C-alpha positions as semicolon CSV with decimal commas, in nm:
position;residue;x (nm);y (nm);z (nm)
1;X;-4,020;6,005;7,465
2;X;-3,918;5,695;7,646
3;X;-4,113;5,701;8,063
4;X;-3,864;5,656;8,322
5;X;-3,928;5,506;8,618
6;X;-3,754;5,643;8,970
7;X;-3,583;5,291;9,122
8;X;-3,589;5,483;9,444
9;X;-4,016;5,416;9,450
10;X;-4,052;5,080;9,316
11;X;-3,933;4,831;9,061
12;X;-4,200;4,947;8,792
13;X;-4,386;4,621;8,773
14;X;-4,580;4,584;9,150
15;X;-4,487;4,961;9,326
16;X;-4,336;5,271;9,254
17;X;-4,428;5,609;9,023
18;X;-4,373;5,632;8,670
19;X;-4,272;6,000;8,506
20;X;-4,234;6,084;8,116
21;X;-3,887;6,287;8,071
22;X;-3,875;6,580;7,814
23;X;-3,651;6,868;7,691
24;X;-3,746;7,104;7,975
25;X;-3,696;6,833;8,255
26;X;-3,966;6,573;8,432
27;X;-4,371;6,715;8,281
28;X;-4,553;6,453;8,418
29;X;-4,471;6,248;8,743
30;X;-4,678;6,065;8,975
31;X;-4,888;5,783;8,858
32;X;-4,872;5,501;9,056
33;X;-4,742;5,178;8,875
34;X;-5,012;4,882;8,843
35;X;-4,998;4,637;9,142
36;X;-4,876;4,273;9,065
37;X;-5,112;4,054;9,143
38;X;-4,914;3,757;9,061
39;X;-4,602;3,747;9,004
40;X;-4,380;4,065;8,859
41;X;-4,560;4,074;8,509
42;X;-4,852;3,956;8,642
43;X;-5,144;4,174;8,366
44;X;-4,888;4,349;8,188
45;X;-4,911;4,378;7,768
46;X;-4,652;4,507;7,676
47;X;-4,582;4,616;7,282
48;X;-4,344;4,328;7,065
49;X;-4,245;4,552;6,839
50;X;-4,112;4,823;7,069
51;X;-4,102;4,695;7,382
52;X;-4,287;4,954;7,567
53;X;-4,504;4,893;7,878
54;X;-4,870;4,902;7,761
55;X;-5,122;5,136;7,951
56;X;-5,523;5,099;8,068
57;X;-5,781;5,329;8,031
58;X;-5,715;5,391;8,359
59;X;-5,313;5,407;8,381
60;X;-5,356;5,648;8,066
61;X;-5,634;5,828;8,178
62;X;-5,431;5,931;8,526
63;X;-5,134;5,983;8,352
64;X;-5,337;6,266;8,108
65;X;-5,462;6,422;8,461
66;X;-5,792;6,340;8,346
67;X;-6,105;6,125;8,454
68;X;-6,074;5,796;8,264
69;X;-6,426;5,842;8,143
70;X;-6,336;6,142;7,936
71;X;-6,079;5,958;7,819
72;X;-6,384;5,678;7,738
73;X;-6,568;5,929;7,558
74;X;-6,298;6,108;7,312
75;X;-6,216;5,671;7,215
76;X;-6,541;5,656;7,160
77;X;-6,651;6,014;6,975
78;X;-6,286;5,999;6,835
79;X;-6,063;6,300;6,903
80;X;-5,860;6,189;7,170
81;X;-5,530;5,950;7,135
82;X;-5,465;5,605;6,918
83;X;-5,513;5,309;7,140
84;X;-5,521;4,950;7,071
85;X;-5,848;4,713;7,061
86;X;-5,721;4,365;7,125
87;X;-6,056;4,288;7,218
88;X;-6,397;4,371;7,257
89;X;-6,361;4,475;7,615
90;X;-5,958;4,523;7,564
91;X;-5,825;4,844;7,541
92;X;-5,507;4,963;7,588
93;X;-5,275;5,254;7,541
94;X;-4,878;5,365;7,451
95;X;-4,697;5,593;7,658
96;X;-4,563;5,706;7,243
97;X;-4,969;5,802;7,118
98;X;-5,004;5,927;7,454
99;X;-4,688;6,195;7,458
100;X;-4,805;6,256;7,069
101;X;-5,070;6,312;7,096
102;X;-5,083;6,616;7,392
103;X;-4,787;6,784;7,114
104;X;-5,021;6,734;6,871
105;X;-5,290;6,978;7,107
106;X;-5,036;7,227;7,159
107;X;-5,167;7,627;7,080
108;X;-4,999;7,938;7,110
109;X;-5,279;8,107;7,199
110;X;-5,635;8,095;7,299
111;X;-5,786;8,127;6,935
112;X;-5,575;7,823;6,863
113;X;-5,705;7,692;7,161
114;X;-6,038;7,640;7,088
115;X;-6,018;7,543;6,737
116;X;-5,778;7,222;6,879
117;X;-6,087;7,131;7,115
118;X;-6,355;7,216;6,810
119;X;-6,192;6,965;6,549
120;X;-6,086;6,601;6,698
121;X;-5,738;6,497;6,629
122;X;-5,607;6,250;6,475
């Protein structure tokens, strides 16, 4: 699952809207792309293996529809999506890891959903 950038809304680096396609259509749209501070790729980190853009905590939280504080808490306690610790105060997320975490939280009924919420995911 690869994020798509709507070219009609921007170039993916300075402004616009990101969306995440799925088999059933678009599952999320509306996360603003980060504003570049100087130059076309200022502040952007790219995974050297996949070439995928790495998201900040705030961007990842927005993509998941939660507050950045909630995502930080999940990171501290466990149970949240996989992240990359690139420095003492530099954490980034791959969109594929966020989507894998969302998929791992799928439940066919409420009892299963409660069980998922009571245990950390890997």
